[in-house]
C-alpha positions in Angstrom: 0.0 0.0 0.0 1.5 3.3 -1.0 1.4 6.5 1.1 -0.9 9.4 0.3 1.0 12.7 -0.2 -1.5 15.5 0.6 -0.5 19.1 0.8 3.3 18.5 0.6 4.5 22.1 0.6 1.9 23.4 3.2 2.7 20.5 5.6 6.4 21.3 5.4 5.7 25.0 6.2 3.6 23.8 9.1 6.4 21.5 10.3 8.9 24.3 10.3 6.6 26.5 12.4 6.0 23.5 14.7 9.8 22.8 15.0 10.4 26.5 15.9 7.7 26.5 18.6 8.6 23.2 20.2 12.3 24.2 20.3 11.4 27.5 22.0 9.5 25.7 24.7 12.7 23.9 25.8 15.8 25.3 27.4 19.1 25.1 25.4 20.7 22.9 28.2 17.8 20.5 28.1 18.0 20.0 24.3 21.7 19.8 24.5 21.7 17.0 27.1 19.2 15.1 25.0 21.1 15.7 21.8 18.1 17.3 20.1 19.4 19.3 17.1 16.9 19.6 14.2 18.1 18.7 10.7 18.0 21.8 8.4 15.4 21.3 5.7 17.8 22.0 2.8 20.2 19.4 4.1 17.3 16.9 4.6 16.3 17.4 1.0 19.9 16.9 -0.2 20.2 13.7 1.7 16.9 12.2 0.3 17.7 13.4 -3.2 21.0 11.7 -3.0 19.3 8.5 -1.7 16.8 8.6 -4.6 19.7 8.2 -7.1 20.8 5.0 -5.4 17.6 3.1 -6.2 16.2 1.8 -9.5 13.6 4.1 -11.0 10.6 1.9 -10.2 11.8 0.3 -6.9 9.4 0.5 -4.0 10.8 2.0 -0.8 10.2 1.0 2.8 11.6 4.0 4.8 12.7 4.2 8.4 13.9 7.1 10.6 14.6 5.8 14.1 14.9 9.4 15.5 12.3 11.2 13.5 11.8 14.4 15.5 9.2 16.5 13.7 9.9 14.6 10.5 12.5 16.6 8.4 13.6 13.5 6.5 10.0 12.2 6.1 9.0 15.5 4.7 11.9 15.4 2.2 11.0 11.8 1.3 7.5 13.0 0.3 9.0 15.7 -2.0 11.7 13.5 -3.6 10.0 10.1 -4.1 6.7 9.7 -6.0 3.9 8.5 -3.7 3.5 5.2 -5.6 7.1 4.2 -4.8 6.8 4.7 -1.0 5.3 1.4 0.3 5.9 2.2 4.0 7.3 5.0 6.1 8.0 4.5 9.8 9.6 6.5 12.5 10.5 6.5 16.2 10.6 9.5 18.6 11.4 9.0 22.2 10.4 12.5 23.3 6.6 13.0 23.3 7.2 16.8 23.4 8.1 16.4 19.7 6.5 13.0 18.9 2.9 13.8 19.8 2.6 17.1 17.7 4.5 15.4 14.8 2.1 12.4 14.8 -0.8 14.8 14.7 0.8 16.8 11.8 1.4 13.7 9.7 -1.7 11.7 10.6 -3.2 11.8 7.1 0.0 10.8 5.3 0.3 7.2 6.3 3.4 7.7 8.4 3.7 5.1 11.2 5.2 7.2 14.0 5.8 5.4 17.2 6.5 7.5 20.4 8.9 5.1 21.9 12.6 4.4 22.6 14.0 3.0 19.4 16.9 1.4 21.3 14.5 -0.8 23.2 12.1 -1.6 20.3 11.9 -5.3 19.1 13.5 -6.1 15.8 11.0 -6.4 12.9 10.6 -9.7 11.1 12.8 -10.0 7.9 9.8 -9.5 5.6 9.0 -6.2 7.4 12.6 -4.8 7.3 13.4 -1.5 5.6 15.1 -0.6 2.3 16.1 2.9 3.2 17.2 4.1 6.6 17.9 7.8 7.0 18.6 9.3 10.4 20.1 12.2 12.4 20.4 10.4 15.7 20.4 12.2 19.0 23.9 13.7 19.7 23.9 12.7 23.4 27.4 12.7 24.8 28.6 9.8 26.9 28.5 11.7 30.1 24.8 12.2 29.7 24.3 8.4 29.5 23.9 6.5 32.8 26.1 3.5 33.4 23.2 1.1 33.3 22.0 2.6 30.1 25.5 2.3 28.6 25.7 -1.4 29.6 22.3 -2.2 28.0 23.2 -0.3 24.8 26.6 -1.9 24.6 25.2 -5.4 25.0 22.5 -4.8 22.4 25.0 -3.4 19.9 27.1 -6.5 20.3 24.0 -8.7 19.8 22.7 -6.7 16.9 25.8 -5.9 14.8 28.7 -7.6 16.6 30.1 -4.2 17.5 31.8 -3.6 20.9 31.3 0.1 21.5 33.4 1.7 24.2 32.2 3.7 27.2 33.2 7.1 25.8 31.0 6.8 22.7 28.0 9.0 22.1 24.5 7.7 21.7 24.7 8.1 17.9 27.3 5.2 17.7 24.8 2.9 19.3 22.0 4.0 16.9 24.2 3.0 13.9 24.8 -0.5 15.3 21.3 -1.1 16.6 19.7 -0.3 13.2 21.5 -3.2 11.6 18.7 -5.7 12.3 16.1 -3.3 10.8 17.7 -3.2 7.3 16.7 -5.5 4.5 19.5 -7.2 2.5 21.2 -4.5 0.4 19.3 -1.7 2.1 20.7 1.8 1.9 21.5 3.7 5.0 22.4 7.4 5.3 23.5 8.7 8.7 24.0 12.4 9.6 26.4 12.1 12.5 29.3 14.0 14.1 32.5 13.5 12.1 34.4 13.0 15.4 34.0 9.2 15.1 36.5 9.4 12.2 39.3 10.4 14.5 38.6 9.5 18.1 39.5 6.1 19.8 35.9 5.2 20.5 35.1 5.6 16.8 37.2 2.6 16.0 34.2 0.3 16.7 32.0 2.2 14.2 34.8 2.1 11.6 35.2 -1.6 12.0 31.5 -2.0 11.5 31.6 0.1 8.3 34.5 -1.8 6.8 33.6 -5.3 8.0 29.8 -5.8 8.3 28.5 -3.5 5.5 29.7 -2.0 2.3 30.7 1.5 2.9 29.9 3.7 -0.1 30.6 7.3 0.7 31.5 9.7 3.5 30.9 13.4 3.0 32.4 15.6 5.7 31.2 19.2 5.9 33.8 21.9 6.4 34.0 22.5 10.1 33.7 26.3 9.5 30.3 25.7 7.9 28.1 24.6 10.8 25.2 22.5 9.8 23.4 23.0 13.1 23.2 26.6 14.3 22.8 25.5 18.0 25.5 22.9 18.1 29.2 23.3 17.8 29.7 20.0 16.0 31.4 19.1 12.8 29.1 16.8 10.7 29.4 14.0 8.2 26.9 12.0 6.1 27.8 8.3 6.0 26.3 6.1 3.3 26.5 2.3 3.2 24.6 -0.8 2.0 23.6 -3.8 4.1 25.7 -6.3 2.3 29.1 -7.9 2.9 31.9 -5.8 1.6 34.1 -7.0 -1.3 37.6 -8.0 -0.4 38.9 -4.7 -1.7 36.8 -1.7 -2.9 37.0 2.0 -3.2 35.1 4.4 -0.9 34.2 7.9 -2.0 35.5 10.5 0.4 34.3 14.1 -0.1 34.8 17.3 1.9 33.4 20.8 1.9 30.6 22.3 -0.1 27.4 20.2 -0.1 26.7 16.5 -0.2 25.7 16.7 -3.9 28.4 19.3 -4.8 31.5 18.8 -2.7 34.7 20.8 -3.0 37.1 17.9 -2.7 36.8 14.3 -3.7 38.9 11.1 -3.6 38.4 7.4 -3.8 40.2 5.6 -1.0 40.6 1.9 -0.8 39.1 0.0 2.1 42.6 -1.3 3.1 43.9 2.2 3.2 41.0 3.3 5.5 41.5 0.2 7.6 45.1 1.2 8.2 44.4 4.9 8.8 43.9 6.0 12.4 42.3 9.3 11.4 39.9 9.3 8.5 39.5 13.1 8.3 42.8 13.2 6.4 40.8 12.1 3.4 40.2 13.3 0.8 42.4 16.4 1.2 45.6 14.4 2.0 46.6 16.5 5.0 50.4 16.5 5.6 51.6 14.4 8.4 55.3 14.4 7.9 57.5 11.5 7.0 56.8 8.4 9.0 60.6 8.1 9.3 60.7 11.4 11.3 60.7 11.1 15.0 57.6 11.8 17.1 57.5 14.5 19.7 57.0 11.8 22.4 60.5 10.6 21.7 61.9 13.9 23.1 59.2 15.1 25.5 56.8 13.9 28.1 53.5 15.5 27.2 51.2 16.3 30.1 48.0 18.3 30.4 48.3 21.4 32.7 46.9 21.1 36.2 43.2 21.2 37.0 42.9 23.5 40.0 39.3 22.6 41.0 38.3 26.3 41.0 40.4 28.8 39.1 38.6 31.8 40.6 39.4 30.7 44.1 42.9 29.2 43.6 44.4 31.7 41.1 44.9 35.3 42.4 46.8 38.3 41.1 49.4 40.2 43.1 47.1 42.9 44.1 44.5 40.5 45.6 47.2 38.6 47.5 48.6 41.8 49.0 45.1 43.2 49.8 44.3 40.0 51.8 47.7 39.8 53.4 48.2 36.3 52.2 51.7 34.7 52.5 53.5 34.5 49.2 55.2 31.2 50.2 51.8 29.5 49.8 51.7 30.5 46.1 53.6 29.7 43.0 53.5 31.6 39.6 51.1 30.3 36.9 50.8 31.4 33.3 47.7 33.3 32.3 45.2 32.0 29.7 46.6 31.8 26.1 44.5 34.8 24.9 46.3 37.0 27.5 49.8 36.0 26.3 50.6 38.5 23.6 54.1 37.0 22.9 55.1 33.4 22.6 58.0 34.0 24.9 57.8 34.4 28.7 60.8 35.9 30.4 61.3 36.1 34.1 62.8 38.1 36.9 65.6 37.0 39.2 63.1 35.0 41.3 61.7 33.1 38.3 58.4 35.1 38.3 57.2 35.7 34.7 57.7 39.3 33.4 54.1 39.9 32.5 51.9 43.0 33.0 49.5 41.0 35.1 51.1 38.2 37.0 49.0 35.4 38.5 49.8 33.0 41.3 48.4 29.6 42.2 47.5 28.8 45.8 49.2 25.5 46.6 50.1 24.5 50.1 50.6 21.2 51.7 50.8 22.5 55.2 48.3 20.9 57.7 45.4 23.1 58.6 46.5 23.4 62.3 49.9 24.8 61.2 48.1 27.3 58.9 45.8 28.4 61.7 48.8 29.0 64.0 51.2 30.6 61.6 49.2 32.1 58.8 45.8 33.3 60.1 45.0 35.3 57.0 45.4 32.2 54.8 43.2 30.2 57.2 40.5 32.9 56.9 40.7 32.7 53.1 40.5 28.9 53.1 37.4 29.1 55.4 35.8 31.4 52.8 36.5 28.7 50.2 34.8 26.1 52.5 31.7 28.3 52.8 31.6 28.7 49.1 31.7 24.9 48.6 35.1 24.9 46.9 36.4 22.1 49.3 33.4 19.9 48.3 34.1 20.1 44.6 35.1 16.8 42.9 38.7 17.6 42.3 39.3 19.2 45.7 37.6 16.6 47.8 39.9 14.0 46.3 43.0 15.8 47.3 44.8 15.8 50.7 44.8 18.5 51.8 42.0 19.9 49.6 43.9 23.2 49.0 47.0 21.5 47.6 47.6 21.0 43.8 48.8 18.2 41.7 52.5 18.1 40.8 53.1 20.2 37.7 56.5 21.9 37.8 57.2 24.6 35.3 57.8 23.2 31.8 60.3 25.0 29.4 57.8 24.6 26.6 54.0 24.7 26.7 51.4 24.3 23.9 48.0 25.8 23.4 45.9 22.7 22.4 42.7 24.5 21.5 42.5 26.8 18.6 40.7 27.8 15.4 42.1 27.6 11.9 40.8 30.0 9.3 41.6 32.7 6.9 43.3 35.6 8.6 43.9 33.8 11.9 47.1 33.1 13.7 48.5 29.6 14.0 45.8 27.4 15.7 48.4 25.7 17.9 51.0 27.9 19.6 54.2 26.7 21.3 55.3 29.0 24.2 58.9 29.3 25.3 58.6 29.5 29.1 61.8 30.8 30.7 60.0 31.4 34.0 59.1 29.1 36.9 55.4 29.5 36.2 53.3 26.3 36.0 50.3 26.1 33.7 46.6 25.2 34.1 44.8 22.7 31.9 44.3 25.2 29.1 47.9 24.2 28.1 49.8 21.0 27.3 53.2 20.9 29.0 56.3 19.5 27.3 58.9 18.1 29.7 62.2 17.1 28.1 63.2 13.4 28.6 66.3 12.9 30.7 68.8 12.9 27.9 67.3 16.0 26.3 67.1 17.8 29.7 70.8 17.1 30.2 71.6 18.5 26.8 69.6 21.6 27.5 71.4 22.1 30.8 74.7 22.0 29.0 73.6 24.3 26.2 71.2 27.0 27.4 70.4 28.0 23.8 69.1 24.5 23.0 65.7 25.1 24.5 65.1 28.1 22.2 66.2 26.1 19.2 63.8 23.3 20.1 61.0 26.0 20.5 61.7 27.3 17.0 61.7 23.8 15.6 58.3 23.1 17.2 56.9 26.3 15.7 58.2 25.3 12.3 56.0 22.2 12.2 53.3 22.9 9.6 49.8 23.5 11.0 48.5 20.7 8.9 50.8 18.2 10.7 49.5 19.3 14.1 45.9 19.5 13.1 46.1 16.1 11.3 46.8 14.4 14.6 44.1 16.2 16.5 40.4 16.4 16.2 38.1 19.1 14.9 34.7 20.5 16.1 32.2 22.8 14.6 33.4 26.3 13.8 36.9 25.0 12.9 37.7 24.5 16.6 40.7 22.1 16.7 41.9 20.2 19.7 45.0 18.2 20.5 45.1 15.7 23.3 48.5 14.8 25.0 48.9 11.6 23.1 48.0 13.2 19.8 50.6 16.0 20.3 53.1 13.3 21.1 52.3 11.5 17.8 53.2 14.6 15.8 56.4 14.0 13.8 59.1 16.6 13.2 62.1 16.2 11.0 63.6 19.5 12.1 63.4 18.5 15.8 65.0 15.2 15.0 67.8 16.9 13.1 68.3 19.4 15.9 68.9 16.7 18.6 70.7 14.2 16.4 73.1 16.9 15.2 74.0 17.4 18.9 74.7 13.8 19.4 71.4 13.3 21.4 69.4 10.3 20.3 65.7 10.1 20.7 64.5 8.1 23.7 61.6 5.7 23.9 58.2 7.4 23.8 57.4 8.7 27.3 53.9 10.0 27.2 51.5 10.6 30.0 
């Protein structure tokens, strides 16, 4: 039985008004925690138009959207496919706030919209499976999933698709796996999902599924500077595959930038090449990653994230505030300001090791027992009591420290790196290496590079060596740094410690080898 298609254009206009009203009735934090980001109508149309080209001209379609929302993809389906070709259309929506009005809107179209949790729904019989699955699954991050929910999803993903998904995965990864039993043989699936799965460790399970259980056809990655969702800083991709075993070796179309139907860059990459590539976002643009024979930074430096204070406003004070309160300077140590307040990439120091900056900051860090502080430093005790009253001592990081006002060990590093940055026309380098001649430590807005023992000894013998290493680090092409990291919406790039350690540098290797200093074994924390 084919679906009726009454008032296509007017229903879409009504859907857009409904979407706007329903979104406005929810707070942004609530929608964010539930991963509710509506698919733009133009993108929904592009995706369904693309799907239509993958089917024979007269083939009937059984359509499923397991996270249908108000029905952006269903609306596009009705525009792109003739009514006689749509034999069935079904959808699931867990949130009745969207599901009930959407069911009412589409009640005369034949859409079977179930207000239920798709991840708990029973699998359909084979004769009732679907030929076309299109979905923008909820972008619920792992920390919004309860441990019991994760365990259930993980078990069902293994049962359904043989995929073991890690605990850091977002809900969208489970949706891709759980939909496997809903697809007919050779069914086409198109998933609008965050492109982060292409690079992060937990995405490995999804990539194994795409290369081992189905035939991956095409991945289009949108330019991170071109946000697809106005209310979500997430870089997006559309992943297309068919539900059939992959050939021993085949080519996957990888596109980037522009639109799904008119990308700016394109390449065909073998499945074996993808299988051996840790980061898929290097395709199709072939981002530079240096020679694999060049040494990695982890061979010369231990890379650590800067310290997490527990409450920057309480623990980090300027000189004026310390003086005003009469606090003892021996309870503080210098700390670098945030990267945006460092005008230069060099930090000089005075005779005491304090950074020569216009506004110097200091970190409260004392291991003295409280009775000693009460006796010898009453002004400090008064300040700590203020922190208790404000609940600072009860914060997660603080209550797991002894004493709660002490800090983790992060001595000053001679080189630090800004691991968050944007890359775009007219912008400075997205990743900056800072030469730190002072005794200032750094907060977790930096990565800290500590020389390995051999390199540290060489730097002690030759005081100019640290600056040479700094210049070598800053000569690394941005593409090499960004190729190891990950990217979010708005071209926000991020490097984790291990990712920075994986960056390769010929110039750094030449510098140390020329001095008779060989690289050590990777020493990465």
